[in-house]
Each structure stands twice: as structure tokens, then as C-alpha cells.
ZAFI-229223 format. One line per 2 residues: their letters; for each residue x negated, y negated, z of N, C-alpha, C. Coordinates in steps of 0.1 Angstrom, whole numbers. Example, Ala and Ser with C-alpha at 12.3 -4.5 7.8 and 13.67 -1.06 7.14 Angstrom:
# ZAFI-229223
as> -132/57/78/-123/45/78/-132/33/78 | -128/22/71/-137/11/71/-129/0/79
***
This chain:
# ZAFI-229223
ml> -587/-602/605/-602/-610/598/-603/-608/587 | -602/-613/575/-608/-607/563/-622/-606/555
gm> -626/-608/544/-640/-609/541/-653/-603/546 | -646/-588/549/-655/-580/555/-670/-575/544
ln> -663/-576/529/-677/-573/519/-685/-583/516 | -696/-577/518/-712/-593/517/-711/-589/503
rk> -699/-600/494/-708/-601/479/-704/-615/477 | -709/-620/464/-713/-634/464/-694/-638/454
rq> -693/-649/459/-681/-653/453/-679/-664/442 | -675/-663/436/-678/-669/423/-666/-674/425
gs> -664/-692/420/-649/-705/421/-644/-700/430 | -650/-698/444/-641/-697/456/-637/-712/460
rv> -625/-714/465/-619/-726/471/-616/-723/487 | -620/-729/497/-618/-725/511/-613/-739/517
gi> -598/-736/526/-593/-750/526/-598/-750/543 | -594/-755/551/-600/-758/570/-590/-768/575
di> -579/-759/581/-565/-764/586/-569/-769/602 | -571/-780/606/-572/-785/619/-557/-790/624
ss> -552/-784/630/-538/-782/638/-539/-789/655 | -534/-792/666/-532/-795/675/-537/-778/687
tt> -538/-772/677/-544/-763/684/-552/-752/683 | -554/-749/667/-562/-746/663/-570/-748/651
ik> -581/-741/651/-588/-744/632/-583/-733/629 | -578/-731/613/-575/-719/607/-587/-721/593
ll> -587/-713/587/-596/-711/575/-591/-703/562 | -593/-706/554/-587/-698/541/-597/-701/530
el> -602/-686/520/-604/-690/508/-600/-682/501 | -599/-690/487/-598/-682/477/-602/-682/466
se> -600/-672/455/-608/-668/447/-599/-671/434 | -601/-674/422/-596/-671/411/-597/-662/404
sd> -590/-653/396/-597/-648/388/-582/-644/376 | -585/-635/367/-573/-638/355/-562/-631/358
sg> -560/-620/373/-549/-618/379/-542/-622/391 | -548/-636/391/-545/-646/401/-552/-651/411
nr> -546/-654/425/-556/-660/433/-556/-647/440 | -567/-645/449/-573/-636/459/-578/-641/470
ve> -576/-635/479/-577/-643/493/-589/-632/496 | -601/-642/498/-615/-633/503/-618/-634/518
ay> -615/-647/523/-616/-649/535/-604/-649/547 | -605/-651/557/-589/-658/564/-597/-657/581
sv> -591/-666/587/-597/-664/601/-589/-679/608 | -591/-675/622/-584/-689/634/-595/-686/642
as> -592/-695/649/-601/-703/664/-593/-714/667 | -591/-708/685/-585/-718/690/-595/-730/699
lp> -585/-741/699/-590/-750/704/-589/-756/721 | -598/-757/722/-596/-769/739/-585/-777/738
qg> -579/-777/748/-568/-778/750/-571/-797/750 | -568/-805/742/-569/-821/738/-580/-824/731
av> -586/-810/728/-599/-814/714/-586/-821/704 | -575/-821/701/-564/-829/687/-550/-832/698
fe> -546/-842/692/-534/-840/698/-526/-849/687 | -514/-844/682/-505/-847/671/-514/-851/657
kn> -522/-840/652/-530/-840/646/-540/-849/643 | -543/-859/653/-556/-864/658/-564/-859/664
in> -574/-861/657/-588/-859/663/-596/-863/680 | -595/-859/691/-604/-865/698/-614/-862/706
nv> -618/-849/699/-630/-845/704/-637/-838/696 | -645/-848/684/-651/-843/672/-661/-829/674
ge> -669/-828/690/-678/-814/689/-671/-807/691 | -658/-805/697/-653/-795/704/-648/-787/690
va> -639/-797/680/-638/-793/667/-648/-785/662 | -655/-793/660/-668/-789/650/-670/-774/656
ta> -670/-772/666/-679/-759/672/-665/-749/669 | -654/-751/667/-640/-744/665/-644/-739/652
iq> -647/-749/641/-649/-747/624/-662/-742/621 | -676/-739/633/-681/-733/629/-676/-715/638
sv> -668/-713/641/-663/-702/649/-656/-699/635 | -649/-704/628/-642/-696/617/-649/-692/608
mh> -659/-701/602/-669/-695/594/-673/-685/599 | -684/-685/612/-689/-672/614/-682/-662/614
qs> -669/-662/621/-658/-647/618/-650/-643/607 | -648/-654/594/-648/-649/582/-662/-644/569
rs> -668/-648/576/-682/-644/570/-687/-653/558 | -678/-665/555/-677/-668/541/-691/-677/540
ra> -697/-678/532/-707/-686/529/-705/-695/519 | -694/-706/521/-690/-713/517/-697/-730/521
te> -701/-738/512/-702/-749/521/-695/-759/519 | -689/-761/505/-678/-770/505/-662/-768/507
vv> -659/-780/513/-649/-772/518/-635/-786/518 | -621/-780/516/-612/-790/516/-604/-790/531
aa> -596/-805/532/-590/-803/548/-580/-811/542 | -571/-816/551/-562/-825/548/-555/-831/559
vs> -551/-848/556/-546/-856/571/-531/-855/571 | -525/-856/582/-507/-859/584/-509/-866/597
gs> -495/-869/602/-492/-875/612/-487/-890/610 | -487/-895/621/-482/-913/619/-490/-923/610
sv> -503/-914/609/-517/-928/600/-514/-923/589 | -507/-913/585/-503/-914/568/-493/-919/561
in> -493/-925/553/-484/-935/548/-478/-926/526 | -467/-919/530/-463/-916/513/-451/-926/510
kt> -452/-933/496/-441/-942/494/-441/-943/477 | -430/-944/473/-429/-938/455/-428/-955/453
ia> -438/-959/445/-432/-974/443/-429/-976/423 | -423/-985/419/-421/-988/407/-435/-991/399
mp> -438/-990/389/-449/-1001/382/-448/-1001/366 | -453/-1012/359/-449/-1013/347/-453/-997/341
ag> -448/-996/329/-456/-982/322/-464/-987/313 | -476/-981/311/-490/-988/299/-499/-988/309
lt> -503/-989/319/-511/-996/325/-521/-984/326 | -531/-989/328/-543/-975/327/-551/-976/343
de> -555/-962/349/-558/-958/360/-559/-974/365 | -570/-977/353/-574/-988/363/-571/-999/370
em> -560/-1007/358/-549/-1021/359/-546/-1015/371 | -538/-1001/373/-533/-997/380/-535/-998/393
et> -548/-995/398/-559/-995/410/-555/-1010/415 | -563/-1019/406/-562/-1028/406/-547/-1039/413
qi> -536/-1038/405/-523/-1041/409/-520/-1036/427 | -522/-1022/428/-515/-1014/441/-520/-1022/453
al> -537/-1023/448/-549/-1028/456/-541/-1046/465 | -536/-1057/454/-533/-1066/455/-516/-1067/456
ea> -513/-1059/459/-500/-1052/463/-497/-1044/476 | -507/-1043/480/-508/-1031/492/-500/-1034/499
dq> -503/-1046/507/-499/-1051/520/-483/-1055/521 | -472/-1052/507/-462/-1052/509/-456/-1034/512
yi> -463/-1027/513/-466/-1014/515/-468/-1002/527 | -477/-1010/531/-487/-1007/541/-492/-1018/554
py> -487/-1011/566/-487/-1023/578/-495/-1017/586 | -509/-1018/580/-522/-1019/585/-531/-1029/573
pl> -543/-1031/578/-550/-1043/568/-558/-1031/560 | -560/-1037/550/-563/-1026/538/-577/-1024/540
ee> -587/-1030/545/-599/-1024/549/-599/-1017/557 | -589/-1013/567/-585/-997/574/-580/-989/572
va> -580/-985/554/-571/-976/548/-579/-969/538 | -574/-957/536/-580/-952/519/-564/-951/515
ld> -566/-957/502/-558/-956/495/-559/-945/482 | -550/-935/475/-551/-930/462/-535/-930/461
fe> -535/-926/449/-517/-926/437/-518/-916/426 | -508/-913/425/-502/-905/412/-497/-911/408
vq> -493/-910/389/-482/-913/386/-474/-897/382 | -461/-905/386/-446/-891/386/-442/-889/374
gp> -442/-902/370/-434/-898/354/-427/-913/353 | -419/-915/343/-408/-924/342/-398/-927/355
tp> -400/-940/355/-384/-944/365/-372/-940/359 | -364/-936/365/-348/-932/359/-340/-943/357
gr> -338/-945/342/-331/-952/336/-338/-965/336 | -353/-960/335/-360/-976/330/-370/-969/324
dd> -369/-975/306/-383/-972/303/-394/-982/301 | -392/-994/303/-407/-998/310/-413/-995/321
qv> -409/-987/332/-418/-983/345/-420/-965/344 | -428/-965/352/-428/-956/361/-429/-953/373
dv> -425/-945/382/-428/-941/395/-441/-937/400 | -447/-940/409/-462/-943/412/-461/-940/425
ll> -467/-924/432/-469/-921/444/-479/-922/453 | -477/-933/461/-485/-942/468/-489/-937/478
aa> -502/-931/481/-506/-923/498/-518/-928/504 | -516/-934/517/-524/-939/523/-528/-934/539
cr> -535/-937/541/-543/-931/555/-555/-940/559 | -551/-942/577/-563/-950/583/-580/-944/581
re> -586/-947/578/-598/-944/577/-604/-940/589 | -602/-949/599/-609/-936/611/-600/-922/612
ti> -588/-919/605/-584/-904/608/-591/-896/599 | -599/-902/588/-601/-895/573/-616/-892/582
dl> -622/-907/587/-636/-902/591/-643/-894/601 | -631/-888/610/-629/-883/619/-629/-868/615
rv> -623/-864/609/-619/-847/599/-635/-850/591 | -640/-859/586/-652/-858/579/-664/-857/582
ea> -664/-861/597/-676/-858/609/-676/-850/614 | -660/-838/620/-659/-828/621/-672/-814/612
le> -663/-819/599/-668/-804/589/-681/-813/588 | -687/-821/590/-702/-823/585/-709/-816/596
la> -702/-819/609/-713/-815/618/-713/-797/622 | -704/-795/619/-703/-778/613/-708/-776/601
gl> -716/-782/601/-730/-778/585/-721/-778/571 | -706/-783/571/-696/-784/557/-696/-795/550
tp> -700/-795/541/-697/-807/528/-682/-806/528 | -668/-820/530/-659/-818/527/-657/-825/510
kv> -650/-821/502/-652/-821/487/-636/-832/486 | -624/-825/495/-614/-831/494/-608/-833/506
id> -600/-846/510/-594/-848/520/-575/-852/513 | -569/-845/514/-560/-846/510/-546/-847/522
ve> -535/-852/516/-523/-854/524/-519/-842/526 | -516/-835/537/-507/-822/543/-497/-818/534
ay> -488/-827/532/-472/-827/528/-476/-821/509 | -487/-828/509/-487/-822/493/-497/-810/491
sm> -505/-807/496/-511/-802/499/-503/-782/499 | -492/-788/509/-480/-777/507/-476/-775/496
er> -474/-790/489/-468/-788/472/-475/-778/468 | -487/-784/461/-498/-769/458/-497/-756/462
ay> -498/-754/476/-498/-743/480/-484/-734/474 | -475/-739/478/-462/-733/471/-460/-732/455
el> -471/-739/447/-468/-737/438/-478/-723/429 | -491/-720/441/-498/-708/441/-485/-694/441
ir> -478/-694/450/-471/-685/454/-454/-681/446 | -452/-698/441/-438/-694/430/-437/-683/423
pv> -448/-684/415/-447/-673/409/-445/-658/408 | -454/-656/422/-452/-643/427/-438/-637/434
ag> -435/-651/442/-418/-650/448/-409/-648/436 | -411/-652/421/-396/-653/414/-391/-663/413
vd> -398/-673/420/-388/-690/421/-392/-695/412 | -377/-696/405/-375/-710/392/-381/-719/391
pa> -385/-724/386/-397/-740/390/-390/-750/385 | -375/-750/382/-370/-759/380/-360/-757/393
at> -358/-752/409/-357/-750/416/-357/-760/426 | -346/-760/436/-351/-769/446/-352/-760/463
va> -361/-761/465/-369/-753/477/-372/-760/489 | -369/-752/505/-374/-758/514/-381/-752/519
vv> -399/-755/524/-406/-748/532/-407/-756/541 | -411/-743/550/-405/-744/564/-426/-743/567
di> -432/-753/574/-443/-749/584/-441/-749/602 | -438/-735/605/-440/-736/618/-448/-733/626
ga> -455/-750/629/-465/-749/638/-463/-742/656 | -478/-744/664/-476/-741/676/-462/-756/685
tm> -468/-763/678/-468/-776/684/-456/-786/678 | -457/-785/664/-446/-792/657/-445/-781/641
tt> -431/-786/638/-428/-778/627/-422/-792/613 | -427/-786/605/-426/-796/593/-418/-789/583
ls> -410/-800/576/-400/-793/567/-404/-801/550 | -404/-795/539/-410/-802/530/-399/-794/522
vi> -393/-805/512/-382/-804/501/-390/-804/491 | -391/-793/483/-395/-796/467/-390/-791/456
nq> -384/-804/445/-380/-805/436/-387/-800/423 | -381/-797/417/-390/-783/403/-405/-791/405
ga> -412/-784/417/-426/-785/415/-431/-794/423 | -423/-812/425/-425/-819/434/-423/-820/444
nv> -428/-825/456/-427/-827/470/-417/-841/473 | -404/-839/474/-396/-850/478/-391/-854/488
ss> -395/-847/497/-388/-854/512/-396/-845/520 | -405/-850/533/-414/-842/543/-410/-850/553
g> -411/-838/565/-409/-849/583/-408/-839/585
***
């Protein structure tokens, strides 16, 4: 367990990982020399509190979150978390180049039923322009991410019940991509390389393929 020094942490970021068996906390701070681990802690979850990344018992998850906060001695109140599993859908779609974010958002909302097998009112949507579509100057590739609102709401409820404010609920595959970008310079990996990142959990193993800094496959 880290975070034993009682000092004020400027500009720190706290991530909460909710898996099927544990809650993990990692707090990072940024300095001129790079990122620094300020706190880390792990707490076990009662069996069945989370199943296949879906929260079944909000109260038990909130208690475990409070436990990692106490053990780590983190004084953060704002945190980030992530969603994954069958309720998350990732898809790359082609859209006309030159659209503003507002125009793109409107068009995605109108066409969402083509890509998402749930009613639009039941999902949260986000998107990110990846770059020009290969071989098409008039189109761009757009990464579309969708998640059932119930999955997000349960995570938010557990974090708030633990006394925390969730600032970001990310997609786990893309949080892995951002974590890789933090460690890549330290590991001396070529930015243009294609790399496989393996996340080995207690009940699930995930393989992410990252090409030139972008997650191109995850499963």
C-alpha cells in the first residue's frame, strides 16, 4: 500500500477499477519528470456483488470503495471509472468530412439504430474522430462508443454512495489505450509499433491490440 506520506497532492488523478472480485484504486500525479504513483490499494468484494463486470449489489461495492480510499489515504473526492462487458458497444463508422461536432452528434443520433441494438433512450453515446477514411478524402473514420445507461448509473450510484464524485466514466478498452501511452515512453516502445496488451484478471482475460497509439481490437 502506498500513499503513506500525508502531503497535499496537486493535480492528481484517481482511477477506481470495479472488477468481479476486487476494487482497485490508483492515484497518479504529474510532474516535469513524468507520472508518479501517489496511492494504490485493493479491497476484495463479496461474492456476487459484481458479476461479469455488472454491479449486482451497489451497497457492497460502495463499502469496498470506501475501504480502498481509507487504506490508500487518498484525499481525492473526484474519480474516474470505466465500463466494459456486453453492455458496451464499440464501432468505427465512416462519416462526411468537415462536419462540426454538433453536426456529427446530430447525425449519429439519427442513425444510431443502425449500429446499436438497444433503444436510444436506454444508452449513453460518445464518439471520437479517428482520422481520414483510407482511400476516401471526403470521409473520416469515427469511433462510436455506446453503453447501456443502467450500467453507468450503477457505477455512478456506487461511487456517490462512497462519498465520491465521478468525473469520467470511460470505456475500459480505451482507458487501457491511454494507460499504455503513459508507460510506452518509459518502456522505450516505438510510437508506430503494434503492441498487444493483456489484462489478466481473476475471472476474465482481455487482449487489446494497439496500433500507433490507437486501440484497433479488444476482446
